[in-house]
Structures are given as structure tokens and as C-alpha cells.
N, C-alpha and C positions, 0 to 999 in steps of 0.2 A: 514416318511410316505411312501416314494416311495419304500422302501423295503417291506412294509406290503401289498401294493395293489396287487402284484402278488399272495400273499398267501390268499387273501380275500376269494376265493371260498373254500379253505380247512377249514378256520375258520367257515364258514357257514355250511359246511358238519358236523363238530364236534358239533355245536350247535343243528343241526337237529338230529344227532345220539342220543343225550341225551333225545330226546322225546320217544325213544324206550327203550327196556330193556337191550340193550347191547349184549354181547356175548350169544352164543346158550344155555349155561348152566343156567337155570333159577330156581334152587332149592334154598332153604333157606340158606343163607350164615352162619347162626349160627348153626342150627340143621340138615340141609340137607333135610328138608321136601320139597316134590315136589310142594306143594301148597304154593307158596311164592309170592304173588302179591303186597306186600307193599314196598315202598321206601320212605326214608326221604329226604325232600328237603333241610333241614338245616344241616344235618350231613355231615361230610367230605366224608364219604363213599357213593357210588352210588349203593351198592349191594342191593339185594332183600332179604326180610325177610317174615317169616310167621307171622300171627296175634299175637301169643303168644310171639314170640321172639321180635317183634317190640315194644310190650308193656313193656317187661322186660328191653330192652335197653333204654327206655325213662322214667324210673321211676324218674331219677334225671334231665331230660331235658323234662318236660311235655309240653313245649310250642313250640316244633318243629312242622313243618307242614309236613304232610305225604300224599302220593298219592297211589291210588290203581289201578293196571292194570286190566282193564275190557273192553271187546268189542274192543280190539285192541288198546287201548290208556290208558294213565294215567289220572285219574280224581281225584279231591280233596276230601279228607275225613278228619276226625279229630281223634285224639287219644281218645277223649271222646266217639265217636261213636264206637271205637274199644274196649271200656271198661276200659280205664285207669282212675284211680281215684287218686287225689292228697290228701294225708293225711297230715294234719298239726299236730303240737304238738311236744314235746320233746321226740320222740321215736327213739332210735338209731337202734335197730335190730328187736324188736317185734312190731306187729301191735297194734294199739290203741284198747283198750277194749270197748270204748264207743264213737265211731265216730258219729258226728252229721253233716249231709249234709247241705250245704248252702241252703238258702231260695229257695224253689221250685226246688232244685237240679240244680240251674242255677246260675253260677258265671262267670263273665267276667273279663278277665285279659288283660290289654293293655301292649304289649311288642314291642320290636324293630321289631320282625318278623311280627307283625300284631295284630289284635284284636281277642282274642280267647275266645270261650265259653268252659268251662271246668267243670268237675265233681270234686268238692272239698268237703272235709270233715274236719270239725273242731274237735279238741279233746275236748270231753265234760266230761273228767274224773274229779274227785273231786278237785285235786290240779292244774288243767290245767289253764294256764293264759287266760286272756280275748281274745276274737276272734281277735281284731285288733293287739294285741301283738303277737299272733301266726302268723299272716300275716307278720308283720314286721321282725320277726326272720327268715322268709324265703325270706327276701328282696322283699316283696310285700307291697306296700304302699296302705293302705285301703282308700276307698273313704269317709268312716265315721267311727267313733269310736263305733257306736252302730249298730249291725246287718249289717255288710258290705256285699254288693253284687257285688262290683266292686273293683278291685285293679289294680295298675300299677306297673310294675317291676322297681326296682332301676335302672336297665340298661337303660330302655327307658326314665326314668326321667333324668338321667345323660346325656344321648345322646341328648335329646331335649334341656336340659339346656345349654350345650356347643354349640349346633347347633344354638340356638337363639342368643348366644353371637357373634358368628363368621358370620353367614349368615343373622341374624336378621329375620329368618323365624317366622311367627306367629304361635300360637298354633292351629289356625284353619287350616292353610295349612299343618302343621305337622300331626295333627290328621287325616285329610282326606287323606293324603298320606298313613298312616297306614291302613286306611279303604280300600283304593284301592289295597293295597298290599294283603289284606285278600281276596278281591273279586273285580276284576277290570271289571266285566261285569254287575253288578247290578242285576243278577239273584237271588242271595241270599243276601238280604240286611243285613248289619251289624247293630247290635244294637247301637243306638246312645248314646254314653257316652262322648260326647264333653264337656258338662258343668261340668261333674264329673272330666274330665281330667284337666280342668281349675282350679277347686278347689284344686285338688291334687297338681298341679304345684305351686299354690300360697303358700300352706303349705310347700312344698318341699323347695322353695326358702328361706322361712323364717327360716326353720330348719337348712339349710346349713349355713346360715349367723350366726345364734346363735352358731352353732357347731364350726365354724372356728374362732369365736371371743372368744372362751373359756367360753361361758356362761354355758355350761353343766358342767363345772368343779367348778363353783362358788357355795359354800354352800348356798348363799342367794337365788339362783334360777334365773329363767328367768325373773320374775317380778321385780327383782332388777337391771335390765339392765338400764344403764344411757343413757341420750341423746347423740347420736353420737358414742356410744361405739361399734357398729357394722361396723363402717367405717374402711377401709384399709388405714393406715396411710402412709405418704410419708417417707421412710427411710432416704432420702437425706436432707430433710429440718431439721432445728434445732428443735428437740423434747427434750425440757429441762427435764432432769431427765432420759432420755432414751438414746439418742445418744450424748448428751452434758451435762455438769454439770449444776446444777441449778444456781450456783453462778458464775458470770463472773467478780468477783472482781480482779482476777489475770490476766485478759485479758487487754492488753494495749489498750488505746483509738484508736490508728490507726489500730487496728485489730478487733474492735467491729463490723465493717461492714460485717465481715465474718459470723456473727450470725444473719444476717438480714432475715426476712421473705419476700418472694416475692409472692404477691398475685394478681391475675388477675380477674377482674370483667366483666361480660358480661351477656347479655340476649339473649334468643333464642325464636323467635316467631313462629317456626315450631312446637314446642311442646305444641300445644293447647289442650284443652279438652272441649268437648261439654257438654251441660247441661244434663248429664246422671247420674242417681242415686244420692246419697248424702252420707255424711259422717256417717249418722246413719245406712243406709242399707249396706254400704260398707266402714267401718272405717279403713281398712288396719291393718296390723299386726306389722309394725315396730314402730309406735307411736313416731317418731322422733329419733329412735335409729340409723338410718343410715345417709343419706346425705340430706334428706329433713328436714326443720325446723319442730318443733312440731306444729301441725296444730291448735290446739285450742288457744294457746297463740298468734300465728301469726295472726289468724283471729280476735282476740279480739283487738290486737294492731292496725290492719288496720281499724277496725270499729271505734275506738276512734279518728282516724286521717283521716277519709275519706274525710273531707271537705277542707283539706289543699290544696291550689293552687300550681301548679308547676311553679317555676320561669323560665322565658324564657332565652334562650341561648344568651350570649353576644359575642360568638366567631363566629361560622358560623351557618347556620340554621340546627342544629342538630335535626333530626326528633325524635330521642329518647327522647329529652328534650322537644321540642316545641309541639310535637304531642302526648305527654303522656296522656293527658286528652281526646284526640279525637280518640284513637285507637278503631277500630271496634271491638265490643264485643258482638254483637247480637248473641244469641244462644250459647254463650260460658261462661263457668264458669272460664276459664283461657285462656288468650290470648297468654301465653308463660310461660317461667320460667326464673328467674334470678339465677345466679350462681357465686360462687367465687371458684377459683382453684389455685393450686400451679403454679406460673407463670414460674418456671424453669423446672418442671418435669411433668407438665400437669396431675396432679392428683386432683380429687375432694376432697373438704374438708368436714369434718363431719359437719352436720347442715348448709351446705353452698348452699342449693338449695331451692327455694320457688317459688310458683305459682305467676304470675302477673295477676291481674284481669283486668287492663285496661292500657296497655302500661308499659313502663319502668319508673315508678314513683320513685322519691327519697325515699318516705316513705317505699316502698317495698325493694328497694336495701339497704337502710340503715340497716333495720332489718336483712336481709340475710347476709350481710357482717359482722356485728358485732356479730351475732349469731355464725357464723363459728369462728370468732376471739376469742370468749369467750371459745371455747373448746381447744384453744391452750395456752400454757404457755406464759408468758410475754416475748417478745423479745425486744432487745434494739432498733431495727429499723424495721419498717414495710414499705415496698415499695408497694404501690397500683398502679396497672396498669388498666386503664379504658378509653374506647374510648371517654368518655365525662368527664374525670377527671378535665379538666380546669373549668368546670361548677359545677360539683358535689361537689368539695371540698370547694366552696366559703362559704357556710353557713352550712357546715357539722357539725361543733362542736356545733353550736347553735341548730341544729336539734337533735343531739345526746343527749345533756344535757337536753333538754325540752321534748322530745318525747319518746326516747328509754327507755325500762325498766331498772332499776338500775343495774341488774345483767349483762346486755349486754354492759354497758358503760365501755370503756377501761380506763386504768390508763395512762393518757397522761404525767404524771411527770416522768415515767420510760421508756417511749417509744417515739421515734421520728417517725413521719409519713411523708412519702414522696409520691408525686403523680406524675404519669407518664401517657403519652398517648402511646398506642402501636405503634410500628415503622411503620407498614403499614398504620394505620389510621391517623398518625400525619401529613401527607402530606395534608390532607383536612382541617387542622386548619390554623388559621391566623399565620403570621410569629412569633409573640411573643410567641405563644404556642409552635411552632416548636423548640424554643430554651429553654424555661423555663420548658417544660414537656418532654424533650427528654431523652430517655435512653442512646443515643450516647454521650451526653455531660456531664452527671451527674456522679460523681465518686461513686464507691462502688456498681455498678450494673453489672459489667462484660459485657457479650454479651447478656443479657436478652433482649428479643424483646417484651414480653407482649402479643403475639398473640396466645398463647396456647389455649384459650377457643375455638377459631374457629376450631381447629383441633379436639377437643373433640366433638363439635357439629356436625361435619361432620360424625362422627361415630354413634352418638345417633340418628340423624335425620332419619335414616332408619326405625326406629320403630315408627316414629311420627304418621303415618297413623293408626297404631294399638292402641296406647295409647290414641289417640284423642277420641275414642269411648268407653273408659273404665270408670268405676266408680272411684271416687277420691282415695279410699284406694288401689285398684288394680293397678291403674296407678302409684301411688307413690311407691308401693312395687316393681313393675317391673323396674321402672327407677332407684330405689335404687340398685336393683340387677345388672343392667347393669353398673351403675357407679362403683360398687364394683369390677366387673370383669375388667372394664377398668383400675382401679387402680392396681389390681393385675398384669395385663399384663405389666403395666408400671414398677412395682416392679421387675418382672422377667427379664425385659430388661435393667435394670440400668447398667448391666455389659458392655454394649456397649458404655458407656461413654469414654472408652479408645480411640475410634475413634474420639470422639469430642475433646479430649485433644490433639490428634495428629494434628488435624486441627488447634487448638488454638496455639500450639507451632509454627507451621509453619507460621501462620498469624502474631503472635507476632514478629517473626524474621523479616518478611517483613516490618511491620510497624515500628519496631525499626530502621531499616536501613533507611527507608524513613524519619523518624523524624531526625535522626542523619545527614543525607545528607542535609535536609532543614536547620537545625540549623548551620551546618558548612558553608553553603553558605551565610547565613545571617550574621554570625560572621566575615566575611572577611573584614568588615569595622568597625571602632570604633562606628559609629552611629548604625550599625546593632547590635553590642554587647550591647549597651545601650538600644536599642529598645527591644531586646530579654529579657533582665532583667526586663524591665517594663511590658512586656507582661506576664511573669511568675508570677510576683506579682499580676497582675490583675486577672488572671485566678484562682490562688490559693485563692484569696480573695472571688471571686464569688462562688467557690466550697464550701467554708466554710459558706458563707452567701449569699443567692440568692438576697438579697436586694441591693447588690453592683452592679455596672454596669456590664451588661452581655457582656463578651468579644467575644461571638460567634455572636453578632449582628454587622452589619456594622454601622459605625458612620459617613459615608458620606451621604449627603442628596441624596435623590432618583434621583434628576435631575443632579447630578454632572457628571456622565458618559455621559449623553446626551449632557451637555455643552462641555465636553472635546471632544466628538465625533464631535460636530458641529465645534469646533475650528480646528480639524484635517482636516475636509472637506474644511473649509475656506482657510487654508494654501495650500491645494492641488489646490483649485480653483485659488488662487493667482499665483501659479506656472504655471498653464495652461495658464493664461492670459499673463504672461511674456514670455512664449514660443510661443504665438500666436496660441495655439491649443485649445482654449476654445470653447466649443460647446454650442450654444444657446439652452435654455430649455423652455418648455411651463410653463406659470405662475401657472397652477394648478398641476403640477407634484410635488409629495411629496419630502421633503428635502433629503430623502435617495437616490434618483436617481442621485443627484449631484456627488456621489462618482464615478459613471461610467465614468466621464470625465477624471479621472486620470489613467484609465486602458485601455481605448479604443484604443489609438494610437499604442501600442505595437502589438495588435492583429488585427489592422485594415486591413492588407493585406489579411486576410481570407475572407472578404466580402467587398472589397474596390471597389471604382469607377475607371475608366480609369485614371483620373487625379491623384488619390492617388497611383495607380500602378506605374505611371511615377515617382512620388516622391520617391517610394521605390526603383525603379531602379537607381535613382540618388544616394540615400544613399548607395546602393550596390556597385556602381562604386567607391564612395568615400572610402568605407571600403576596397575595393580591393587595391586601391593605398596606403592606410595606411599599409595594410599587406605586400605589396611588399617592401615598404621602411623598415618596421620592420624586415622582414626576411634577408635583406641585412646586417643590423647591427647585427642580431642574429648570423650570420656565423662568425663574428669576435670574439665573446665570446664563442660560442658553435659550433665549426667547424664540430663536429661529426653529427650534425643534417642533413647535406646534404646526408651523407651516409644512415642515417636512413630513410630519405624521398625517397631515391632511391630504397632501398631494402624493405621498409615496405609496408603495405597495402595501396592502393590508396583510396582516398575519394570517396564517392558514387556519388558526383556531383561536378561541377566546380564552384558552388556558393561560395562566400567568407565565408558565415556563416558555411560552411562544411569543410573549410580548417583546417588542423591540425597544431596548432601553435608549439607543441612539447616544452612545458615548462620543466624545470628540473625535475619536479615530474613525467613527462610522460616517461622519459627514464633513470632516475637515477638507476633503477634496471637492465638496459641493458648495460649501458656503463658508465665509470667514468665521474663525472661532478664537476666543480669548487665548493668547499664548500661555498665560498661566495655567489654564485648564489643560492645555496640551502638555505642558511640562509635568503637571501633576499625574496625568494619565500615563505619560511615558515612564515616570518612576514606578508607578504601580504595576504597569505591564511588564517592565523589565524584571522587577522583583517576582512577578507572577510566573514569567517564562523561566527564570532561574530556579524558582522553587519547584515548578512542574517538572523541569529536567531532573532535579534531584529525586522527585517522585518516580520518574521513569527508571532512573538508575536503581532505586530501591526495589521497584517491582521486578526489574530484570534480575537483580541479585536474588530476591526471594524465589522467583520462578526457577532460577538455575539450581538453587539449593534444594527446592522441592523435587525437581526432577532427578537430582543426584541421590536424594534420600530415597525416593521412590525406587530407583534402579537398584540401589544397594541393599535395601532392607525390606521391601515389601514383596510378598508372595501371595498368590491367590487372587481370584477374580474380585471378591468383595473389597479387599483392601485396596487393590489397584483402582477400582472404580471410584471409591471414595476419594483416593488421592488425586485422581484425574479431575474430579469435581473441584477440588481445591485449586489445582493448576489452572483450570478454566476460569475460576473466579479471579485469580490473579491476572490472568490474560485480559479479562474484561477491564479490570482496573488499569492495566497498562494501556489498553485502547483508549480509555477515557482520559488518561493523563496525556497521551499522545495528541488527542483531539484538542485538549485544553491548551497544550503548548503551541499547537499550530495556530489556534485562534489568537493567542497572546502575541505570537510572532507576526501574524498578519497585521495586527493593530500597530505593532512597532514599525513595520514597513511603511504604513501610511503616515504615522507620526514623524518618522525620520525625514521625510521629504519636506516637512514644514519646520523642523527644528534643526536642520543641517547637522544631524548626527551621522557620523561615519565610523567604520570599522567595528561597530557594535556587533555586526553579523558574523564576525570572526568567532565570537564566543557563542553566539546563538544562531547556529546554522539551520538550514532546512532539515527537519527531521524526517528521514525516510524510514519505512518499516525495516529495511535492511540494516539500519543503524541500531536497531533495538536488540543488541546481542551483548553478552557479557565479555569482560576482559578475557582474552585468550581464545575466544570463539573465532574460528577461521573464516566464517561467513561463506562456506562452500569452496574456499580456495585452499591451496597447499600451505604447509608450514612456512615455506620460503617465500611465498608471494603474497600472503595475507597482510592487510593493513588494519590496524586497530581502529574501531569505530570512534568517531570524533567525540562522542558524548562523554568519553572517559578522560578527555583532556581537562585536568583539574584546575588549570590556571593558578598554579602555586600550590604548595603543600603546607598545610597548617597543622598545629598540634592537635586540633580536634578531629582530624582525619584518623580513622581507625588504623591500627597496625596492619591489619589484613589488606586494606586499600593501598597503603604505602608499599607493602611487599608485592602486591599485584602489579603496581605501577613500575616498581623496579624490574621485575621480571619482564614486563611488557616492553619497557624501554630497552632492555638488553636485547630482546628479540627484534625490536624495530631497528635498532642500530645494526644488529647482525645482518638482517635482511638487506638493508641498504648497502652495507659493506660487501656482501656476497655479489650483489648485482654490479657494483663498481669493479670488483675483482673479475667478474665475468667479462666485462668490457676489456679490461687489460689482457686477460688471457686470450680472448678471441683475437685481439690485435697482434699479440705476440705470436699466436699460432698462424695467423695469416702470413706474417713475415717468415716464419719458419717453413711454411709450405713453399713459398717462392724460393727460399734458399735451398730447400731440398731438391726442387726441380732443377735448379741451376747446378747443383752438385751431381745429380743423376745425368743431366745432359753432358756435363764435363766427362764423367766416367765413360759414357758411351762414345764421346769423341775420342778418348784415349784408346778405347777398344778397337778402333778402326785398324790400328797398326800393332796391336798388342800381340797377336798371333801371326807368325810367319808360315805361309803355306807355299807349296811349289807351283800349284796350278792356278792360273790367273782367274778362272771362273769362280774358284772357291774364295780367293782373295776378294774378288769383286762382291760376292755374296756377303762376306763378313763386313766389308766396308758399307755396303748398301743398308744392311740390317741395322748396323750401329748408327748410321746417319738417320734412318727412319725413327729409331727409338729416341735419339736425341731431339729430333724435330717434334715428336709427340710431347716430350716434356716441355719444350719451349712453347709449344702451342697451348698446352694446359696452363702454363704460367701466364701467357698473354691473355688467355680467356679469363682466368681468375682475376688478373689485374683490372680488366675491363669491368668485371662484375663488382669489384671492390673500389672503383674509381671515386665514388662519393662517400666512402666510409669515413675518411678522415674528417671531412666537413660535417658529416652527420654526428660524429662523436663529439667534435669540438663545439658544435651548436648545442648538443644536449648538456655538456659539462659547463658551458659558458653560463647557463641559467642557474645562477646562485652558487657556483663552485669556484669563486675567485681564488680560494686558498689552495686549490689543487693545480694552479697554473704551472708550477715548476715541474711537477711530476706527472703532467698530463700524458696519457698513453697516445701513441701515434703509430700509424701503419708505415710511415716513411722510414727508410733505412733498413739495413740488414740487422738480424739479431746478433747479440753479442756471442 
């Protein structure tokens, strides 16, 4: 922008220059006539023309805007005023012998350039087609099929159609922007054709859907269109008979989950509709052909079950459940819509949308869900995601068998139905729901999160204010159209799944290493090996049958850690009493404040009294005497330290705590040292680092329990302030232990270079602040991506470990295993979906090839159009397939490289993108 600002005056000059005629020569650019006052605003040329030439040049572009130079400026005129007439009919070179002017010689055409009044002649010869056909053959869409007086160009319809999808602009805003482009002053009012434009667009949307779905190629005609037949299908989902075989008999049982349907259910209360018009006056054109359920059958079903009461939620206070009967509906015929979508690819399902009359009632959602499911082939597994799934599923099959029409009832003998709560919503549920309905812990779902309906609502909500005031049929047609465009954009973007698989391969590797590291640390003791075997049996049993004990739930009573925490505080208090350093506390102070007595003395000199300062000086003097005695003996074993102290840097102060002791690890890189001394310090430092790591774990555990106790039991500023002081004291101790560990580890790094010690740093890793978190803390990540901090790798389980620690390790191992398994499943799902996408495109291309000769017509031009459109659609599918194949060309190598790293046991079942799906 800074480069443009200096040129701004020149830009302005050029814009103003175009207000004039330009160079001095003002003759007609075509014939040279000196009287050339006309210039076209929409042609690329800015040259001047005479009246005759401007008309001749615009015979094939009669909707351009022209201006005339008069009185020293250009003013607007029209080609109609200049004498241009538009002749319709199939006349190639000769003029029509029997032209018939439009009614009152007044015809309006709505175009991208504006709203034009034109002189138009129909062909009225003996064999001439009807007037509306003559308009359509010139790419003009007539307002009516009888005596049309208004038309819209295909260009403006396509322009608005796409613009409404991308910008969500309303027809009212778009039409009036065209009117203002025609005349932005209001001096010459434009004829109002807004209602006509609405009607044309409604018909245009319907025709485009029919055309794209191949209904024009069906010999049975448009009326034979089946429910849901205009919907854009998801190429990545299993479409039996299209991208997978109908028969799964040859598929092994442990691979059947790859043919699961993932369906997400949700309601949107932004898409309301006021009590405007009715289905008789505005019935709509789709009649259940798209994404909305068929209206008459749906309303009849709701009428028969209108008096059924909604069961209250037994989980948390779900407003969707408990307030379904009290949802405000005054002045509304629809309080929102319910919908079911593909949970992995965010695509609307055919017949998977329906109006909600009074909240999110089960009777509505049941019909919508199983109406969509009835349009799909029977899948071996159906996974439902619903934010109230824990309540919805309870009496679902009872409602289905007693209330739903027979044709909507699923075959439960051939299909397994699973129920989940979306990952973002599940945190609001009770703990039992958070494990029993979790995507993270259930096998066969990959990294599906179930939250896709929210993303789709964010797109469609932009037109909620427009559709709210529409009649029922128009609203359904427009929402159907937007849902179809949303699906098509999703189809066109499926090639980007290569990015997703890259992320999945990387994450699978990280979580595989985390799982391996955790299992190796547990298996360093016999008890750990036995425990791990038991845990594996338990988690596999639960995955096969959820009625078994849930391994992801803690089996320690809720008060166990509080009792353990209290015991630690009592032991600390006992030690303080033995040292004579106990601090008397007020009787009303919360129990958590007791912990401060164990950490105050070390930091007391920072805010101490004079008497305490005197005690510190005494300790300092004692420490100095001990250092003096120690350094005298040190010279006998390490005589070189005297030279190092003499030549090395001096301490910052004379205080004994700043004195440099110069242990072997401090100077072994500078001068030779006795190996025995190095070995001794190694043993001491290794023990020191291990003990300090235990201290860090203890401080983290105490801090976690303090914060939990504070959150659950303390109220009021005073109590919270005192508790916060306790937490801060523990934090200081944790910082000191962290520093102590870091110093010990730094010494081990130096010593290891001289003692040839290896692999010790696997147990004593670099301790970052981000590692100082309790078991189960996600560290800012999601439940499915978090990796447990390495400090909790126990390196074997022994009998002295507390029951609480063993239980925490069991739960954490189960979660770590599940996280890795979900990422591995995600890779497999993505590869299978890629193959299904390619197979679906091949099936669609074949269908369009067959449609070339499916319908027999008498006239050759219609036959050629049918063939050409079918060929173009087939070419589009093959082009998409080729494009996606190119995007995915390195996916196989990427996956194999990622799985080769430590995954030798998976060689036989390794997923691949090669070959067609079963």
C-alpha cells in the first residue's frame, strides 16, 4: 500500500479522464463518421461510434449499457432508444418473416449489468417454438410460460446462485443492487420485478438440482424422482453397491468396523420460520427429493404422536431434553430444524433434515434420523453422535418399534448401533457418560469427534434471517439448495485428506512411542508385567462388551486421595514437632493451611524477625566451619582444586552458601580426576536425582490435591487467600526441587562422559516446567491427543507403591493405549475412505456414461445435449479422481514409512491406498 499512495493522484486523474472522450480525434471508430457521440460502458473498447455502428456492434450483446456525449458530458441512454431490436427464433442469417413484438413492445431483462428495458420480437412463424422456449434457447429464463414479459439471463442467475452460496446475500439485496447499478439516482425509477426474480430463482434452483442429478436423462421423467434422489452423496462413506460391494461376507470380523457409518445428530434453533403462508399456497418444488423429509408424511406422524410426553434427563440438566415441551413457539411454525449429517465428512444426508415445531423432541428427531438412515444401504455398524445420546438412546428402540412407520424401522439383526457424545459436549456430562459414550476410548472410530454439525450450522446460519420470513416451500427449497452446495464443496475438497493423514501418521508415531515407553517402564518389575497383562485383558473385555467393568474409570473411592493427603500432612506435622519448629494455627483455619508449616523455615529469612535472623547467622557460621573442615580433607584427595580455586572465577559474595565446593563433576572436564571419586559422585548424584524426582512427584500431587480441596470446599476471600498461600508455598518447594534435580542431572551428564554410562538418561530425562503436571493432566491438549508426562513412568510397579498410584497408572495406561489405537484407526479409515472416494467417482462416471443413451428423444439437438451433458459430468468425475490421485501419490510411502518405525508386528495388516475397496 505504501507504494500505491504516491501514485494515488495519477490513478484519480485517469478515472476523471474517462469522463471525457479521450484523445482529440472523435470520429466513429468503425466507419469514420464525424458524428460519433456513443460509447459502450461494458465493451472493452472505449472508442466512440456513430448510431448505426453502435447498433450493428451490439446485435449479439444487446444488454450492454451505452452513453451519449451531449452538452459536454456523457449521459445514459439505451440501445432500445437507439433502435436496436432483439429478434428471437431459429434464424441464422435471414430475418424473421413474421416477428411478433412483446406485449406493449415492453420487455424487461434482468442481467448482471442491470435491469434493462428492451425491444424484443418473438418469432411467430408457423413452425416456431413457444415463446418461453425461444427465450430459453437464447439463455433467457422467462418469468412465466404463457406470454412472458420479463426474463433473466442465465448469467445473472448463475452469478446470484453462486454469490448466495458464498456470501449468503439475499435476493432482495442482490436485486436492488442491480437496480442501483441501472440508476443510482432515483431520477428514472426501474420497473419493479423483484417478485418475478424470486419466482425465477426458485425455478432455476430446482432445475439445476434435477439436471445435476440426472433426472433429465431418465425416461420416466421428473415426476418419477424418488425421495432423497437430488441429494449430493458422500463419496467417502460406505455406499454399498457404489463404492463398496453389497456383500461383506469375505470381510474378516476385525475389519468390519471399516465399513461403519458415522452419523452426527443435532438441532439448530436459529433456522426458525414465522407463521407466514402455508403449504397450500407455497408447497415447494422438491417434495422430499432433497435433504428435507417429505412434508406430508412427517406432519401426519407428528400429529399422531403429538401428546407423547418427553422423558426428563437423568444425566445433567440438558435443556434440549428437559425444555423440549416449553420451547417458545409463539408466532412460529418452526422453532428450528433437526438434522443428521455424515460425522466424518460433514455432509448432509438425504431426507435428513426436518422442522422442529416445539423444541428438540424425541418424536421429531427419531423420524428425521431413521428417515435419513432408510435412504442408505444397510451397514454392519452405525455410530450415532448426539450431544444428548446418553438420554436419547434409552427408550429409542421402544419408540422406533411402536411409533415409527414400518418403512423407516431399521433391521437391528444385521446392524450394530453405537451411541456417542461429541467430544466438546461430553465434558458437560456426568463422569459415567464421559467414559461410556466417549469417542476417545471406544474402538473402531478413529479420531472422529462428532462435532461436525456445529461447523455446518455456522455456514447456514447466515441465511437464517432471510428464511425466517419465507413460506414453507420456498424455505425448504432454498435450504435444500444450500445444503446441496455445501455437500458439493465438501466433495471437491476431499483431496485435502492427504494433509489429515500426514498429521495422523505423525501423531500415531508420537503416541506409539509414548505407549511403548510407558509399558517398558511398567514391565521393569514382575508385578508390573503381571499388572499390565491383567489391564490388557480388562480393556479388551470392555471393548468387546461394555457391560464389563470400565477400565477407564478409577476404582479408588473418591476420598482415598484426601485421606492419603491428610496422612502426608500429619507426617509433616510430626516432623515439625520433633524439630521444635511447629507453628501454632487458628482453630478455624482450613486443613490445607497445615502444609505451610513444612515449607516456611527454609524461606523464613526472606521475611524474618531479628531473632530469626540471628538464628540464620548462627547456622551460617556453623556451615562455614563445616566447609572449612571439608576443604582441608578435600585437598588430600583432590589436590588440583587449590589451583582451580586460585585461578578460577571468584564467588559473588563471602557467604558460605555461595562457596564453590568443586566436586569432581565440576572440574572433570578441565583436569584429570580419580575414577573412584567419579564413581562415588555418580552413585550419589543418581540417587539424588531419583530422590528429587520423587520429591517433585510428591509436590505435584500435594498441589493437585490442595487445588481440588480449595475448589470443592473453600468459600470466602479469607479462606481462599490462606489456601492460596499454602499452594504458593508448595509451588516454591516444587521450584526448589526442580532446580535441585536439574543440578544433579547436569552433574550426571558431565560424569557420564568419563564413565561411559549410557541409557541412564532414559529414566532421568530433561525436566521441563511443562512436565510438572499430575497424572491425567492434559497439558493444554485434548483428551485424544495428550501424552502423559514422563515423570510418572514408574520403571516397574512394586508393593510399596500406593494403591492410588497403581490405579492412576492403570487408567493412564488404558488412555495412552486408546489414544494410540485411535490414531492408528484414523490412518486406516483415511486410507479406506480415499479408496472409496476413487471408487465412487468411477461409479458416478460409469452412470453418466450409461445415461448418454438412456433416454431416447426424437430431435437430434436434444439427443446431442443429453449426450454432451452426460459426457461432461463423467469427465468432471474422472478429472476429480485424477486430481485426487495426484494429491495422494505419496500417501502410501508416507504411511509405510511412519508404520515401519517400530511397527514390525503390523506388517501383515498394514493399511494401503492401493487397490479398490471390498
